[in-house]
Every structure is written in C-alpha cells, then in structure tokens.
A tleap script that builds the chain and sets N, CA, C and O, in Angstrom:
source leaprc.protein.ff14SB
mol = sequence {
  NMET MET LYS GLN PHE SER ALA ILE ASN ASP
  LYS GLN LEU PHE GLN GLN ILE ILE LEU LEU
  ARG MET VAL ALA PHE ASP ASN TYR GLU HIE
  ASP GLU THR GLU LEU ARG LEU ASP ASN GLU
  ALA GLN GLN PHE ALA LEU ILE GLU ASN THR
  GLU VAL VAL ALA SER PHE ARG LEU LEU LYS
  THR ALA GLU GLY GLN ILE ILE GLN LYS LEU
  CYS ALA ASP LYS SER GLY ARG PHE LYS GLY
  ALA GLY ALA ARG LEU VAL GLU MET TYR LYS
  ALA GLU ALA GLY LYS GLN ILE ILE TYR THR
  ASN CYS TYR VAL LYS LEU ALA GLY PHE TRP
  SER LYS LEU GLY PHE GLU PRO THR GLY LYS
  ILE ASN GLY GLU LYS GLN GLU TYR LEU LEU
  CLYS
}
set mol.1.N position { 8.530 -4.174 -40.095 }
set mol.1.CA position { 7.677 -4.340 -40.576 }
set mol.1.C position { 6.497 -4.441 -39.561 }
set mol.1.O position { 6.406 -5.402 -38.796 }
set mol.2.N position { 5.495 -3.303 -39.581 }
set mol.2.CA position { 3.970 -4.107 -39.719 }
set mol.2.C position { 3.287 -5.099 -39.721 }
set mol.2.O position { 2.734 -5.069 -40.820 }
set mol.3.N position { 2.923 -6.072 -39.138 }
set mol.3.CA position { 1.804 -6.412 -39.823 }
set mol.3.C position { 0.242 -6.919 -38.768 }
set mol.3.O position { -0.033 -7.159 -37.592 }
set mol.4.N position { -0.585 -6.851 -40.413 }
set mol.4.CA position { -1.362 -6.873 -39.179 }
set mol.4.C position { -2.368 -8.805 -39.252 }
set mol.4.O position { -2.240 -9.616 -40.168 }
set mol.5.N position { -3.471 -9.025 -37.674 }
set mol.5.CA position { -3.174 -10.682 -38.192 }
set mol.5.C position { -4.511 -10.838 -37.407 }
set mol.5.O position { -4.913 -10.286 -36.383 }
set mol.6.N position { -5.075 -11.794 -38.243 }
set mol.6.CA position { -5.532 -12.224 -36.168 }
set mol.6.C position { -5.169 -13.507 -35.458 }
set mol.6.O position { -4.478 -14.488 -35.731 }
set mol.7.N position { -5.872 -13.131 -34.490 }
set mol.7.CA position { -5.059 -13.654 -33.597 }
set mol.7.C position { -5.607 -15.604 -33.770 }
set mol.7.O position { -4.810 -16.445 -33.353 }
set mol.8.N position { -6.906 -16.051 -34.369 }
set mol.8.CA position { -7.392 -17.135 -35.143 }
set mol.8.C position { -6.580 -17.670 -36.163 }
set mol.8.O position { -6.376 -18.841 -35.843 }
set mol.9.N position { -5.813 -17.327 -37.597 }
set mol.9.CA position { -5.771 -17.105 -38.370 }
set mol.9.C position { -3.667 -16.771 -38.992 }
set mol.9.O position { -3.052 -16.689 -40.055 }
set mol.10.N position { -3.374 -16.698 -37.553 }
set mol.10.CA position { -2.060 -17.208 -37.437 }
set mol.10.C position { -1.015 -17.038 -35.321 }
set mol.10.O position { -0.216 -16.411 -34.624 }
set mol.11.N position { -1.974 -18.190 -35.410 }
set mol.11.CA position { -0.923 -19.371 -34.034 }
set mol.11.C position { 0.005 -19.106 -33.664 }
set mol.11.O position { 0.092 -18.960 -32.445 }
set mol.12.N position { 0.968 -18.938 -34.341 }
set mol.12.CA position { 1.929 -19.073 -34.066 }
set mol.12.C position { 2.056 -17.731 -33.788 }
set mol.12.O position { 1.868 -17.613 -32.578 }
set mol.13.N position { 2.342 -16.362 -34.427 }
set mol.13.CA position { 2.571 -15.391 -34.068 }
set mol.13.C position { 2.050 -14.643 -32.891 }
set mol.13.O position { 2.481 -13.644 -32.315 }
set mol.14.N position { 0.697 -15.617 -32.626 }
set mol.14.CA position { -0.266 -14.624 -31.579 }
set mol.14.C position { -0.044 -15.493 -30.652 }
set mol.14.O position { -1.057 -15.733 -29.995 }
set mol.15.N position { 1.456 -16.413 -30.141 }
set mol.15.CA position { 1.411 -16.704 -28.823 }
set mol.15.C position { 2.033 -16.069 -28.880 }
set mol.15.O position { 1.621 -15.049 -28.328 }
set mol.16.N position { 3.978 -15.844 -29.689 }
set mol.16.CA position { 4.788 -14.535 -29.740 }
set mol.16.C position { 3.558 -13.283 -28.556 }
set mol.16.O position { 3.736 -12.976 -27.378 }
set mol.17.N position { 2.722 -12.973 -29.246 }
set mol.17.CA position { 2.392 -11.526 -28.971 }
set mol.17.C position { 1.829 -11.725 -27.217 }
set mol.17.O position { 1.985 -10.996 -26.238 }
set mol.18.N position { 1.177 -12.971 -27.384 }
set mol.18.CA position { 1.116 -13.525 -25.864 }
set mol.18.C position { 2.239 -13.800 -24.962 }
set mol.18.O position { 1.990 -13.797 -23.756 }
set mol.19.N position { 3.602 -14.070 -25.410 }
set mol.19.CA position { 4.484 -14.532 -24.778 }
set mol.19.C position { 5.294 -12.889 -23.954 }
set mol.19.O position { 5.601 -12.664 -22.784 }
set mol.20.N position { 5.390 -12.160 -25.024 }
set mol.20.CA position { 5.463 -10.519 -24.934 }
set mol.20.C position { 4.656 -9.722 -24.176 }
set mol.20.O position { 5.109 -9.084 -23.226 }
set mol.21.N position { 3.343 -9.686 -24.541 }
set mol.21.CA position { 2.607 -9.217 -22.964 }
set mol.21.C position { 3.053 -9.898 -22.008 }
set mol.21.O position { 3.771 -9.208 -21.284 }
set mol.22.N position { 2.970 -10.753 -21.736 }
set mol.22.CA position { 3.385 -12.125 -19.859 }
set mol.22.C position { 4.590 -11.318 -18.897 }
set mol.22.O position { 4.456 -11.212 -17.678 }
set mol.23.N position { 5.641 -10.837 -19.561 }
set mol.23.CA position { 7.161 -10.164 -20.165 }
set mol.23.C position { 6.432 -8.818 -20.198 }
set mol.23.O position { 7.373 -8.032 -20.301 }
set mol.24.N position { 5.551 -8.246 -20.177 }
set mol.24.CA position { 6.170 -6.277 -20.739 }
set mol.24.C position { 3.721 -6.560 -19.182 }
set mol.24.O position { 3.262 -5.485 -18.794 }
set mol.25.N position { 3.471 -6.963 -19.056 }
set mol.25.CA position { 2.591 -6.906 -18.259 }
set mol.25.C position { 2.690 -7.087 -16.671 }
set mol.25.O position { 2.760 -8.316 -16.658 }
set mol.26.N position { 2.730 -6.812 -15.679 }
set mol.26.CA position { 3.142 -7.638 -14.565 }
set mol.26.C position { 1.604 -8.395 -14.178 }
set mol.26.O position { 0.683 -7.770 -13.652 }
set mol.27.N position { 1.538 -9.867 -14.552 }
set mol.27.CA position { 0.813 -10.317 -13.243 }
set mol.27.C position { -0.809 -10.357 -15.137 }
set mol.27.O position { -2.030 -10.406 -15.285 }
set mol.28.N position { 0.180 -10.305 -15.812 }
set mol.28.CA position { -0.926 -10.513 -16.821 }
set mol.28.C position { -1.441 -12.209 -17.236 }
set mol.28.O position { -0.845 -13.245 -17.532 }
set mol.29.N position { -3.219 -11.701 -17.022 }
set mol.29.CA position { -2.946 -13.188 -17.309 }
set mol.29.C position { -4.233 -13.396 -18.677 }
set mol.29.O position { -5.254 -12.766 -18.958 }
set mol.30.N position { -3.551 -14.592 -19.274 }
set mol.30.CA position { -5.009 -14.978 -20.507 }
set mol.30.C position { -6.019 -15.470 -20.461 }
set mol.30.O position { -6.269 -16.543 -21.011 }
set mol.31.N position { -6.762 -14.854 -19.853 }
set mol.31.CA position { -8.101 -15.531 -19.325 }
set mol.31.C position { -9.302 -15.763 -20.496 }
set mol.31.O position { -9.033 -15.585 -21.684 }
set mol.32.N position { -10.236 -16.050 -20.191 }
set mol.32.CA position { -11.566 -16.201 -21.299 }
set mol.32.C position { -11.887 -14.473 -21.784 }
set mol.32.O position { -12.601 -13.978 -22.656 }
set mol.33.N position { -11.095 -13.977 -20.881 }
set mol.33.CA position { -12.571 -12.630 -21.483 }
set mol.33.C position { -11.252 -12.139 -22.333 }
set mol.33.O position { -11.386 -11.645 -23.452 }
set mol.34.N position { -9.942 -12.319 -21.702 }
set mol.34.CA position { -8.830 -10.945 -22.806 }
set mol.34.C position { -9.201 -12.151 -24.517 }
set mol.34.O position { -9.312 -11.733 -25.670 }
set mol.35.N position { -9.334 -14.095 -23.888 }
set mol.35.CA position { -8.954 -14.292 -25.289 }
set mol.35.C position { -9.790 -14.040 -26.094 }
set mol.35.O position { -9.436 -13.824 -27.253 }
set mol.36.N position { -11.898 -13.963 -25.539 }
set mol.36.CA position { -12.479 -13.198 -26.640 }
set mol.36.C position { -12.366 -11.712 -27.040 }
set mol.36.O position { -13.161 -11.358 -27.911 }
set mol.37.N position { -11.470 -10.725 -26.531 }
set mol.37.CA position { -11.258 -10.008 -26.780 }
set mol.37.C position { -10.030 -9.759 -27.821 }
set mol.37.O position { -9.758 -8.842 -28.596 }
set mol.38.N position { -9.440 -10.941 -27.498 }
set mol.38.CA position { -8.308 -11.178 -28.945 }
set mol.38.C position { -9.310 -11.762 -30.423 }
set mol.38.O position { -9.607 -11.431 -31.571 }
set mol.39.N position { -9.406 -12.229 -29.982 }
set mol.39.CA position { -10.694 -13.344 -31.117 }
set mol.39.C position { -11.229 -12.177 -31.763 }
set mol.39.O position { -11.081 -12.390 -32.967 }
set mol.40.N position { -11.658 -11.293 -31.634 }
set mol.40.CA position { -12.193 -10.314 -32.160 }
set mol.40.C position { -11.318 -8.989 -32.239 }
set mol.40.O position { -11.728 -8.097 -32.982 }
set mol.41.N position { -10.333 -8.829 -31.641 }
set mol.41.CA position { -9.857 -8.141 -32.681 }
set mol.41.C position { -8.486 -8.186 -34.013 }
set mol.41.O position { -7.829 -9.137 -34.438 }
set mol.42.N position { -8.471 -6.951 -34.309 }
set mol.42.CA position { -7.073 -7.195 -35.133 }
set mol.42.C position { -5.093 -7.233 -34.556 }
set mol.42.O position { -4.379 -6.326 -34.127 }
set mol.43.N position { -4.884 -8.298 -34.749 }
set mol.43.CA position { -3.516 -8.099 -34.252 }
set mol.43.C position { -2.456 -7.049 -34.956 }
set mol.43.O position { -2.250 -7.238 -36.155 }
set mol.44.N position { -1.695 -5.847 -34.250 }
set mol.44.CA position { -0.361 -5.854 -34.666 }
set mol.44.C position { 0.625 -6.154 -34.372 }
set mol.44.O position { 0.825 -6.444 -33.193 }
set mol.45.N position { 1.771 -6.219 -35.420 }
set mol.45.CA position { 3.251 -6.803 -34.714 }
set mol.45.C position { 3.693 -5.989 -35.324 }
set mol.45.O position { 2.980 -5.460 -36.176 }
set mol.46.N position { 5.104 -5.535 -35.132 }
set mol.46.CA position { 6.718 -4.789 -35.204 }
set mol.46.C position { 6.992 -5.245 -35.134 }
set mol.46.O position { 7.083 -5.664 -33.980 }
set mol.47.N position { 7.919 -6.353 -36.744 }
set mol.47.CA position { 9.050 -7.220 -36.321 }
set mol.47.C position { 9.359 -6.677 -36.736 }
set mol.47.O position { 9.011 -5.860 -37.589 }
set mol.48.N position { 10.863 -7.195 -35.834 }
set mol.48.CA position { 12.270 -6.391 -36.929 }
set mol.48.C position { 13.252 -7.831 -36.126 }
set mol.48.O position { 13.209 -8.570 -35.143 }
set mol.49.N position { 14.387 -7.452 -37.795 }
set mol.49.CA position { 14.655 -9.086 -37.375 }
set mol.49.C position { 14.174 -10.577 -37.539 }
set mol.49.O position { 15.058 -11.423 -37.407 }
set mol.50.N position { 12.781 -11.060 -37.832 }
set mol.50.CA position { 12.307 -11.646 -37.612 }
set mol.50.C position { 11.597 -12.185 -36.518 }
set mol.50.O position { 10.876 -13.180 -36.449 }
set mol.51.N position { 12.187 -10.711 -35.031 }
set mol.51.CA position { 11.404 -11.234 -33.841 }
set mol.51.C position { 9.919 -9.912 -34.023 }
set mol.51.O position { 9.636 -8.923 -34.700 }
set mol.52.N position { 9.509 -10.516 -33.228 }
set mol.52.CA position { 8.268 -9.436 -32.843 }
set mol.52.C position { 8.768 -8.622 -31.603 }
set mol.52.O position { 8.996 -9.171 -30.525 }
set mol.53.N position { 8.938 -7.164 -31.838 }
set mol.53.CA position { 10.056 -6.208 -31.308 }
set mol.53.C position { 8.407 -5.364 -30.228 }
set mol.53.O position { 8.319 -5.337 -29.001 }
set mol.54.N position { 7.338 -4.791 -31.271 }
set mol.54.CA position { 6.627 -4.374 -30.574 }
set mol.54.C position { 4.970 -5.093 -30.894 }
set mol.54.O position { 4.873 -6.126 -31.556 }
set mol.55.N position { 4.108 -4.589 -30.490 }
set mol.55.CA position { 2.431 -5.114 -30.564 }
set mol.55.C position { 1.333 -4.761 -29.774 }
set mol.55.O position { 1.213 -4.565 -28.565 }
set mol.56.N position { 0.394 -4.715 -30.918 }
set mol.56.CA position { -0.710 -4.297 -29.865 }
set mol.56.C position { -2.441 -4.846 -30.267 }
set mol.56.O position { -2.564 -4.860 -31.492 }
set mol.57.N position { -3.140 -5.080 -29.880 }
set mol.57.CA position { -4.678 -5.014 -30.594 }
set mol.57.C position { -5.918 -4.035 -30.569 }
set mol.57.O position { -6.503 -3.363 -29.719 }
set mol.58.N position { -6.032 -4.291 -31.941 }
set mol.58.CA position { -7.006 -3.307 -32.030 }
set mol.58.C position { -8.317 -3.595 -31.880 }
set mol.58.O position { -8.650 -4.611 -32.491 }
set mol.59.N position { -9.873 -2.615 -30.788 }
set mol.59.CA position { -10.742 -3.691 -31.460 }
set mol.59.C position { -11.912 -1.761 -32.257 }
set mol.59.O position { -12.228 -0.578 -32.383 }
set mol.60.N position { -11.915 -2.927 -32.416 }
set mol.60.CA position { -13.638 -1.507 -33.074 }
set mol.60.C position { -15.123 -1.208 -32.838 }
set mol.60.O position { -16.143 -1.827 -33.137 }
set mol.61.N position { -14.909 -0.089 -32.224 }
set mol.61.CA position { -16.483 0.029 -31.511 }
set mol.61.C position { -17.183 1.325 -32.544 }
set mol.61.O position { -16.661 1.966 -33.456 }
set mol.62.N position { -18.931 1.396 -31.811 }
set mol.62.CA position { -19.456 2.654 -32.244 }
set mol.62.C position { -19.048 3.792 -32.343 }
set mol.62.O position { -19.506 4.630 -33.120 }
set mol.63.N position { -17.911 3.998 -31.374 }
set mol.63.CA position { -17.182 5.747 -30.882 }
set mol.63.C position { -15.922 5.706 -31.967 }
set mol.63.O position { -15.579 6.835 -32.319 }
set mol.64.N position { -15.186 4.639 -32.550 }
set mol.64.CA position { -14.355 4.025 -33.315 }
set mol.64.C position { -13.106 2.491 -32.534 }
set mol.64.O position { -13.156 1.456 -31.870 }
set mol.65.N position { -11.688 3.836 -33.607 }
set mol.65.CA position { -11.301 2.047 -32.743 }
set mol.65.C position { -9.870 2.401 -31.560 }
set mol.65.O position { -8.984 3.256 -31.566 }
set mol.66.N position { -10.253 1.149 -30.531 }
set mol.66.CA position { -8.658 1.176 -28.954 }
set mol.66.C position { -8.205 0.225 -29.224 }
set mol.66.O position { -8.645 -0.890 -29.503 }
set mol.67.N position { -6.771 0.884 -29.105 }
set mol.67.CA position { -5.695 0.834 -28.835 }
set mol.67.C position { -5.424 -0.164 -27.902 }
set mol.67.O position { -5.361 0.622 -26.957 }
set mol.68.N position { -5.227 -1.165 -27.422 }
set mol.68.CA position { -5.795 -1.495 -26.276 }
set mol.68.C position { -3.455 -2.556 -26.348 }
set mol.68.O position { -2.596 -2.577 -27.229 }
set mol.69.N position { -3.497 -2.970 -25.344 }
set mol.69.CA position { -2.512 -3.583 -25.247 }
set mol.69.C position { -0.998 -3.469 -25.954 }
set mol.69.O position { -0.256 -4.291 -26.492 }
set mol.70.N position { -0.922 -2.115 -25.694 }
set mol.70.CA position { 0.871 -2.116 -26.856 }
set mol.70.C position { 1.678 -2.490 -25.724 }
set mol.70.O position { 1.552 -2.302 -24.514 }
set mol.71.N position { 2.350 -2.942 -26.278 }
set mol.71.CA position { 3.840 -3.906 -25.478 }
set mol.71.C position { 5.265 -3.439 -25.868 }
set mol.71.O position { 5.128 -2.973 -26.999 }
set mol.72.N position { 6.508 -3.333 -25.518 }
set mol.72.CA position { 7.198 -4.106 -26.018 }
set mol.72.C position { 8.519 -4.929 -25.880 }
set mol.72.O position { 9.054 -4.973 -24.772 }
set mol.73.N position { 8.976 -5.469 -26.756 }
set mol.73.CA position { 10.216 -6.361 -25.691 }
set mol.73.C position { 10.645 -5.693 -25.113 }
set mol.73.O position { 10.329 -4.549 -24.788 }
set mol.74.N position { 11.683 -6.490 -24.823 }
set mol.74.CA position { 13.238 -5.628 -23.740 }
set mol.74.C position { 13.831 -5.252 -24.309 }
set mol.74.O position { 14.256 -4.232 -23.766 }
set mol.75.N position { 14.571 -5.483 -25.907 }
set mol.75.CA position { 15.006 -4.859 -26.373 }
set mol.75.C position { 14.604 -3.352 -27.237 }
set mol.75.O position { 15.383 -2.523 -27.706 }
set mol.76.N position { 13.270 -3.360 -27.240 }
set mol.76.CA position { 13.130 -2.313 -27.718 }
set mol.76.C position { 11.939 -1.085 -27.228 }
set mol.76.O position { 11.240 -0.243 -27.792 }
set mol.77.N position { 12.207 -1.586 -25.762 }
set mol.77.CA position { 11.252 -0.684 -24.118 }
set mol.77.C position { 12.252 0.889 -24.809 }
set mol.77.O position { 13.399 0.758 -25.236 }
set mol.78.N position { 11.761 1.805 -24.788 }
set mol.78.CA position { 12.518 2.904 -24.384 }
set mol.78.C position { 13.238 3.216 -25.268 }
set mol.78.O position { 14.211 3.932 -25.035 }
set mol.79.N position { 12.938 2.734 -26.607 }
set mol.79.CA position { 14.032 2.558 -27.465 }
set mol.79.C position { 12.486 2.830 -29.365 }
set mol.79.O position { 12.768 2.393 -30.481 }
set mol.80.N position { 11.449 3.415 -29.118 }
set mol.80.CA position { 10.205 3.793 -29.351 }
set mol.80.C position { 10.071 2.894 -30.351 }
set mol.80.O position { 9.953 3.405 -31.465 }
set mol.81.N position { 10.054 1.731 -30.301 }
set mol.81.CA position { 9.569 0.485 -30.765 }
set mol.81.C position { 7.815 0.913 -30.735 }
set mol.81.O position { 7.099 1.431 -31.592 }
set mol.82.N position { 7.509 0.376 -29.185 }
set mol.82.CA position { 6.401 1.258 -29.351 }
set mol.82.C position { 5.523 2.168 -30.648 }
set mol.82.O position { 4.741 1.919 -31.565 }
set mol.83.N position { 6.184 3.287 -30.077 }
set mol.83.CA position { 5.821 4.515 -30.593 }
set mol.83.C position { 6.048 3.997 -32.019 }
set mol.83.O position { 5.129 3.322 -32.482 }
set mol.84.N position { 6.882 4.158 -32.614 }
set mol.84.CA position { 6.819 3.104 -34.099 }
set mol.84.C position { 5.772 2.132 -34.376 }
set mol.84.O position { 5.065 2.410 -35.345 }
set mol.85.N position { 5.541 1.189 -33.828 }
set mol.85.CA position { 3.848 0.531 -34.012 }
set mol.85.C position { 2.716 0.947 -33.725 }
set mol.85.O position { 1.713 0.254 -33.557 }
set mol.86.N position { 2.864 2.865 -33.604 }
set mol.86.CA position { 1.827 3.454 -33.665 }
set mol.86.C position { 1.445 3.989 -34.247 }
set mol.86.O position { 0.259 4.085 -34.561 }
set mol.87.N position { 2.687 4.752 -34.739 }
set mol.87.CA position { 2.145 5.665 -35.506 }
set mol.87.C position { 2.502 4.971 -37.117 }
set mol.87.O position { 1.894 5.623 -37.966 }
set mol.88.N position { 3.114 4.122 -37.576 }
set mol.88.CA position { 2.889 2.963 -38.324 }
set mol.88.C position { 1.185 2.813 -38.535 }
set mol.88.O position { 0.582 2.921 -39.602 }
set mol.89.N position { 0.818 2.634 -37.676 }
set mol.89.CA position { -1.052 2.579 -37.700 }
set mol.89.C position { -1.706 3.134 -37.997 }
set mol.89.O position { -2.636 2.889 -38.766 }
set mol.90.N position { -1.200 4.853 -37.046 }
set mol.90.CA position { -1.546 5.494 -37.439 }
set mol.90.C position { -2.164 6.192 -38.700 }
set mol.90.O position { -3.270 6.701 -38.882 }
set mol.91.N position { -0.512 5.961 -39.916 }
set mol.91.CA position { -0.946 6.473 -40.964 }
set mol.91.C position { -1.245 6.145 -42.020 }
set mol.91.O position { -1.218 6.716 -43.110 }
set mol.92.N position { -1.616 4.957 -41.622 }
set mol.92.CA position { -2.361 4.177 -42.648 }
set mol.92.C position { -4.004 4.034 -42.724 }
set mol.92.O position { -4.644 3.751 -43.736 }
set mol.93.N position { -4.695 4.383 -40.994 }
set mol.93.CA position { -5.864 4.689 -40.817 }
set mol.93.C position { -6.239 5.556 -41.291 }
set mol.93.O position { -7.417 5.453 -41.631 }
set mol.94.N position { -5.296 7.379 -41.727 }
set mol.94.CA position { -5.608 7.640 -41.752 }
set mol.94.C position { -7.050 9.258 -40.745 }
set mol.94.O position { -6.659 9.883 -39.760 }
set mol.95.N position { -7.905 9.400 -41.116 }
set mol.95.CA position { -8.412 10.451 -40.308 }
set mol.95.C position { -9.506 9.534 -39.149 }
set mol.95.O position { -9.773 10.177 -38.134 }
set mol.96.N position { -10.064 8.264 -39.232 }
set mol.96.CA position { -10.475 7.483 -38.461 }
set mol.96.C position { -9.969 7.594 -36.850 }
set mol.96.O position { -8.782 7.585 -36.526 }
set mol.97.N position { -10.801 7.673 -36.154 }
set mol.97.CA position { -10.992 7.936 -34.602 }
set mol.97.C position { -10.580 6.792 -34.149 }
set mol.97.O position { -10.987 5.644 -34.333 }
set mol.98.N position { -9.447 7.369 -33.336 }
set mol.98.CA position { -8.106 5.768 -32.292 }
set mol.98.C position { -8.581 5.752 -30.801 }
set mol.98.O position { -9.539 4.995 -30.955 }
set mol.99.N position { -8.587 5.966 -29.853 }
set mol.99.CA position { -7.906 6.240 -28.809 }
set mol.99.C position { -7.475 4.984 -27.933 }
set mol.99.O position { -7.094 3.949 -28.482 }
set mol.100.N position { -7.556 5.123 -26.444 }
set mol.100.CA position { -7.224 4.367 -25.576 }
set mol.100.C position { -7.152 4.967 -24.215 }
set mol.100.O position { -7.291 6.130 -23.836 }
set mol.101.N position { -6.907 3.899 -23.608 }
set mol.101.CA position { -7.282 3.905 -22.355 }
set mol.101.C position { -5.469 3.914 -21.785 }
set mol.101.O position { -4.771 2.986 -22.194 }
set mol.102.N position { -4.929 4.808 -21.015 }
set mol.102.CA position { -3.688 4.928 -20.072 }
set mol.102.C position { -3.689 5.010 -18.441 }
set mol.102.O position { -4.626 5.197 -17.665 }
set mol.103.N position { -2.551 4.841 -18.249 }
set mol.103.CA position { -2.602 5.774 -16.671 }
set mol.103.C position { -2.585 6.589 -17.424 }
set mol.103.O position { -2.593 6.803 -18.637 }
set mol.104.N position { -2.542 7.317 -15.939 }
set mol.104.CA position { -1.671 9.070 -15.901 }
set mol.104.C position { -0.776 9.182 -15.812 }
set mol.104.O position { -0.172 10.233 -16.028 }
set mol.105.N position { -0.170 7.843 -15.352 }
set mol.105.CA position { 1.632 8.103 -15.527 }
set mol.105.C position { 2.026 7.625 -17.187 }
set mol.105.O position { 3.111 7.256 -17.637 }
set mol.106.N position { 1.298 7.716 -17.564 }
set mol.106.CA position { 1.811 7.218 -19.284 }
set mol.106.C position { 1.792 8.008 -20.538 }
set mol.106.O position { 2.317 7.871 -21.642 }
set mol.107.N position { 0.679 9.251 -19.761 }
set mol.107.CA position { 0.304 10.114 -20.627 }
set mol.107.C position { 0.797 11.331 -21.337 }
set mol.107.O position { 0.253 12.289 -21.886 }
set mol.108.N position { 1.922 10.979 -21.144 }
set mol.108.CA position { 3.164 11.790 -22.033 }
set mol.108.C position { 3.405 11.272 -23.210 }
set mol.108.O position { 3.619 11.880 -24.259 }
set mol.109.N position { 3.357 9.831 -22.977 }
set mol.109.CA position { 3.909 8.944 -24.559 }
set mol.109.C position { 2.369 8.937 -25.391 }
set mol.109.O position { 2.103 8.889 -26.592 }
set mol.110.N position { 1.801 8.983 -24.581 }
set mol.110.CA position { 0.052 9.120 -26.072 }
set mol.110.C position { 0.202 10.827 -26.326 }
set mol.110.O position { -0.326 11.366 -27.299 }
set mol.111.N position { 0.473 11.084 -25.978 }
set mol.111.CA position { 0.828 12.875 -26.071 }
set mol.111.C position { 1.683 12.707 -26.941 }
set mol.111.O position { 1.199 12.856 -28.063 }
set mol.112.N position { 2.536 12.510 -26.941 }
set mol.112.CA position { 3.027 12.749 -27.780 }
set mol.112.C position { 3.033 12.150 -29.385 }
set mol.112.O position { 3.496 12.565 -30.447 }
set mol.113.N position { 2.640 11.535 -29.172 }
set mol.113.CA position { 2.228 10.178 -30.904 }
set mol.113.C position { 0.663 11.635 -31.408 }
set mol.113.O position { 0.411 11.739 -32.609 }
set mol.114.N position { -0.015 12.391 -30.563 }
set mol.114.CA position { -0.675 12.784 -30.638 }
set mol.114.C position { -2.275 12.713 -30.314 }
set mol.114.O position { -3.151 13.153 -31.060 }
set mol.115.N position { -2.474 12.100 -29.110 }
set mol.115.CA position { -3.876 11.858 -28.769 }
set mol.115.C position { -3.259 12.757 -27.422 }
set mol.115.O position { -2.266 13.009 -26.741 }
set mol.116.N position { -4.905 13.046 -27.672 }
set mol.116.CA position { -5.261 14.516 -26.555 }
set mol.116.C position { -6.551 13.594 -25.473 }
set mol.116.O position { -7.361 12.756 -25.870 }
set mol.117.N position { -6.384 14.052 -24.212 }
set mol.117.CA position { -7.667 13.574 -23.092 }
set mol.117.C position { -8.689 13.960 -23.536 }
set mol.117.O position { -8.717 15.032 -24.141 }
set mol.118.N position { -9.289 13.554 -23.444 }
set mol.118.CA position { -10.670 13.619 -23.326 }
set mol.118.C position { -11.618 14.452 -22.166 }
set mol.118.O position { -12.713 15.013 -22.142 }
set mol.119.N position { -10.243 14.110 -21.010 }
set mol.119.CA position { -10.929 14.148 -19.306 }
set mol.119.C position { -12.104 12.862 -18.929 }
set mol.119.O position { -12.751 12.908 -17.882 }
set mol.120.N position { -12.219 12.061 -19.645 }
set mol.120.CA position { -12.391 10.500 -18.742 }
set mol.120.C position { -11.648 10.239 -18.386 }
set mol.120.O position { -10.560 9.944 -18.880 }
set mol.121.N position { -12.217 10.280 -16.841 }
set mol.121.CA position { -11.103 9.531 -15.738 }
set mol.121.C position { -12.280 8.436 -15.163 }
set mol.121.O position { -13.497 8.525 -14.998 }
set mol.122.N position { -11.052 7.118 -14.899 }
set mol.122.CA position { -11.638 6.018 -13.853 }
set mol.122.C position { -10.714 5.590 -13.153 }
set mol.122.O position { -9.789 4.904 -13.587 }
set mol.123.N position { -10.836 5.887 -12.182 }
set mol.123.CA position { -9.619 5.864 -11.285 }
set mol.123.C position { -8.543 6.017 -11.734 }
set mol.123.O position { -8.217 7.156 -12.069 }
set mol.124.N position { -7.677 4.977 -11.887 }
set mol.124.CA position { -6.231 5.851 -12.298 }
set mol.124.C position { -5.593 5.878 -14.168 }
set mol.124.O position { -4.574 6.079 -14.829 }
set mol.125.N position { -7.057 5.516 -14.306 }
set mol.125.CA position { -6.214 5.706 -15.661 }
set mol.125.C position { -7.240 6.761 -16.524 }
set mol.125.O position { -8.208 6.917 -15.779 }
set mol.126.N position { -7.454 7.559 -17.776 }
set mol.126.CA position { -7.779 8.421 -18.418 }
set mol.126.C position { -8.240 7.806 -19.407 }
set mol.126.O position { -8.253 6.691 -18.885 }
set mol.127.N position { -8.762 7.581 -20.760 }
set mol.127.CA position { -9.453 7.739 -21.874 }
set mol.127.C position { -8.045 8.935 -22.680 }
set mol.127.O position { -7.519 9.929 -22.178 }
set mol.128.N position { -7.883 8.486 -23.636 }
set mol.128.CA position { -7.980 9.561 -24.913 }
set mol.128.C position { -7.586 9.768 -25.346 }
set mol.128.O position { -6.379 9.528 -25.313 }
set mol.129.N position { -8.488 10.835 -26.758 }
set mol.129.CA position { -8.700 10.358 -27.797 }
set mol.129.C position { -7.492 11.363 -29.152 }
set mol.129.O position { -6.983 12.482 -29.090 }
set mol.130.N position { -7.429 9.876 -30.621 }
set mol.130.CA position { -6.372 10.790 -30.988 }
set mol.130.C position { -7.716 12.093 -31.744 }
set mol.130.O position { -8.946 12.126 -31.767 }
set mol.131.N position { -6.608 12.988 -32.258 }
set mol.131.CA position { -7.499 13.953 -33.445 }
set mol.131.C position { -6.632 14.243 -34.139 }
set mol.131.O position { -6.841 14.943 -35.130 }
savepdb mol mol.pdb
quit
C-alpha cells in the first residue's frame, strides 16, 4: 500500500522514514536543510505487512514535481520496492511532469521507469525528466 503523508502530521511514520534513509544513504544527516525540505514536501511510503519498505519525498516546483531521497529497506532493496513505489505514484500523478536527480550509475534504474535524460549534468549527477 502506498501512503502519502506530511512529516508534520505523521511524525511516527516520518521517524521510520528517517531511519530508513540513514541505513540506505551513507553519511546521511537529517540537518536543518533536510528538515526544511521534508516539511515542505509530501512524503510517500510503500508499506507491506505494517513495515515501511520504500519511501521518497516529493517537492513541487515551478518546473514540475521532483522525487528525492528514494530508498528501500534491506528486505526491499534489489527486489523492486523502490520501483513499485515510483510506479504507484506515476499512476496516480497522471500526466504531471515528474523529474529526479540521480548519479549516472543509477540511470538504468530510472530509464526502466520511463525517465529520460534531459542532458543537464551537474558533476556526477544528471537530471532526468519523465515524459
């Protein structure tokens, strides 16, 4: 089941998301900038058997919506949990523009989900646009 929530309104679920990020991302720090972004964003979680197995935050910008901090727990990693969550959101979002930033080494993952490169490159990261 996909659940959409705000960091402010569901603090217990949000704490699970922070713990998931800390495991998924090396050296992840939930600093003031991250907290501000999380409070501005909508959070999405894939919940299976009462456990959060994947999550991302969604920020709305003038250009569209940006998926950030997509991660999966150890049980869902490399088993499609993150991809399932993105696909569920895409089905709900319809024709809205969705984009993400990713490391070049993750381009294949995002391409399989229908994201196409925009050609904007910032260091090792490349911005992808969903069409």
